[in-house]
C-alpha positions as CSV (number, residue, x, y, z in Angstrom):
1,M,31.6,-119.5,17.9
2,T,30.6,-118.8,21.5
3,T,30.6,-115.2,22.8
4,A,30.9,-113.7,26.2
5,H,28.3,-111.0,25.4
6,T,24.6,-111.4,25.4
7,P,23.6,-112.3,21.8
8,G,21.6,-109.7,19.9
9,P,19.4,-108.2,18.9
10,W,19.2,-105.9,21.8
11,I,16.3,-103.6,22.6
12,A,16.4,-100.3,24.5
13,K,13.4,-99.7,26.8
14,P,12.8,-96.5,28.7
15,L,12.2,-97.0,32.4
16,T,11.4,-94.3,35.0
17,Y,15.0,-93.2,35.5
18,N,17.0,-95.5,33.2
19,W,17.2,-97.0,29.8
20,S,17.1,-100.8,30.0
21,I,19.1,-102.5,27.3
22,E,17.8,-106.1,27.0
23,S,18.0,-109.1,24.7
24,E,15.0,-110.1,22.7
25,Q,14.3,-112.6,25.4
26,G,14.3,-109.9,28.1
27,H,17.7,-110.7,29.6
28,P,19.3,-107.5,30.9
29,V,22.4,-106.2,29.1
30,A,22.8,-102.8,30.7
31,R,21.0,-100.0,32.6
32,I,21.9,-96.5,31.8
33,P,20.6,-93.3,33.4
34,L,18.2,-91.5,31.1
35,N,20.4,-88.3,31.0
36,D,23.7,-90.2,30.3
37,V,22.8,-91.5,26.8
38,T,21.6,-90.1,23.5
39,Y,19.3,-91.9,21.0
40,D,22.3,-92.2,18.7
41,D,24.2,-94.0,21.5
42,L,21.2,-96.4,22.0
43,R,21.0,-97.1,18.3
44,L,24.7,-98.0,18.2
45,M,24.3,-100.2,21.3
46,N,21.4,-101.9,19.6
47,A,23.4,-102.5,16.4
48,A,26.6,-103.7,18.3
49,P,25.9,-107.5,18.1
50,D,25.0,-107.3,14.4
51,L,28.1,-105.2,13.7
52,L,30.3,-107.6,15.4
53,A,28.8,-110.5,13.5
54,A,29.2,-108.7,10.2
55,L,32.9,-107.9,11.0
56,R,33.5,-111.6,11.8
57,L,32.0,-112.6,8.4
58,A,33.8,-109.9,6.5
59,L,37.3,-110.4,7.8
60,P,38.3,-113.7,6.0
61,H,36.9,-112.3,2.7
62,V,38.9,-109.1,2.9
63,Q,42.0,-111.1,3.8
64,A,41.4,-113.5,0.9
65,C,41.0,-110.6,-1.5
66,A,44.3,-109.1,-0.4
67,E,46.0,-112.5,-1.0
68,K,44.4,-112.7,-4.5
69,D,45.6,-109.1,-5.3
70,D,49.1,-110.1,-4.2
71,S,49.0,-113.2,-6.5
72,L,47.7,-111.0,-9.4
73,A,50.5,-108.5,-8.8
74,R,53.1,-111.4,-9.0
75,L,51.5,-112.7,-12.2
76,N,51.4,-109.2,-13.8
77,D,55.1,-108.8,-12.8
78,E,55.9,-112.0,-14.6
79,R,54.1,-110.8,-17.7
80,G,55.9,-107.5,-17.7
81,M,52.8,-105.5,-16.8
82,R,54.5,-103.3,-14.1
83,G,51.8,-100.7,-13.9
84,S,49.1,-103.2,-13.4
85,A,51.2,-105.1,-10.8
86,A,51.8,-101.9,-8.9
87,Q,48.1,-101.2,-8.8
88,C,47.4,-104.7,-7.6
89,R,49.9,-104.2,-4.8
90,R,48.3,-100.9,-3.8
91,V,44.9,-102.5,-3.6
92,A,46.3,-105.4,-1.7
93,E,47.9,-103.0,0.8
94,M,44.6,-101.2,1.2
95,R,42.8,-104.5,1.8
96,R,45.3,-105.6,4.4
97,A,44.9,-102.3,6.2
98,A,41.1,-102.7,6.2
99,A,41.5,-106.3,7.5
100,Q,43.7,-105.0,10.3
101,V,41.1,-102.4,11.3
102,I,38.4,-105.1,11.2
103,A,40.6,-107.5,13.3
104,D,41.3,-104.8,15.8
105,A,37.6,-103.9,16.2
106,I,36.8,-107.6,16.8
107,A,39.5,-107.9,19.3
108,K,38.4,-104.7,21.0
109,A,34.9,-106.3,21.4
110,G,36.5,-109.2,23.1
111,G,36.0,-111.6,20.2
112,A,39.6,-112.4,19.2
113,A,39.9,-112.2,15.4
């Protein structure tokens, strides 16, 4: 998949008045005034490409787990195991909610889910 962002990892380097966020190859990603960013912000920026990649990898697995939980709920219903079926439906719903959060985060980063 191609991306519009500079591929990671990114590195934060202090300059005289700015932080320079660069790719490993030295390509500029951003310049931020020293006083406008915290170390926590820099760590998050540094992790952003890896976080996006992890979300892209996780999304289909979370979606598949939700589908399997739905299938298991139907099977348990057929077997008269109502309590187990209800639990499977609750887990499936939680997985679908997690998948939606993941998809929204990917879309927010500009990498349509």
